[in-house]
Residue, then its C-alpha position, 0 to 999 in steps of 0.5 A: x546483503x543481511x542488513x537489506x534486506x531487513x531495513x526493507x522487510x522493515x519499511x513492509x512492516x510498517x504498510x501493514x500497519x499502516x495499512x491495519x490502522x486506518x477502520x472506518x473511525x479515524x477515516x477524515x484525519x488518515x485516508x488522503x483525499x477522503x480527508x478534504x471531500x466536503x461532506x456531501x462527499x463523504x456520503x458519495x465515497x464507499x468508504x467499507x467498501x474503499x477499507x477493504x479494497x484498500x488494506x487488500x490492496x498493500x497487504x498483497x504488496x507487501x507479500x508479493x514484495x517480501x517474495x520478489x525482495x527475498x528471491x531475487x536477493x539469491x540472485x543479485x546484490x545489494x543495488x540490484x536488490x533494491x532496485x528490485x524492491x522499489x519498483x514493485x512497491x511503485x510500479x503496482x499505485x497507479x492501480x490503485x489510484x487508477x483503481x479508487x478514483x474510479x469505484x467508491x463513489x455511489 
């Protein structure tokens, strides 16, 4: 059980690290979708606010999935802990996609 929790925390740390590395200077290279926009579309996109939302969203995602993993590991065996972790990571992503497509165009 300990190895599963360690692996899940490592994956959370990698997610957190990846989101913290993205900034306005390297968004052209690292943000999927933004890097394929035309120059005109990029001018209409509020990148600064999007990055704030992006970082907060993934920080909360990592925090809540970590807490859920710890709590579920007290009550369930390894397979269920991994399933619960996967659901915690995947379930909020449609919200992220919908919100990021609607709210950050100028």
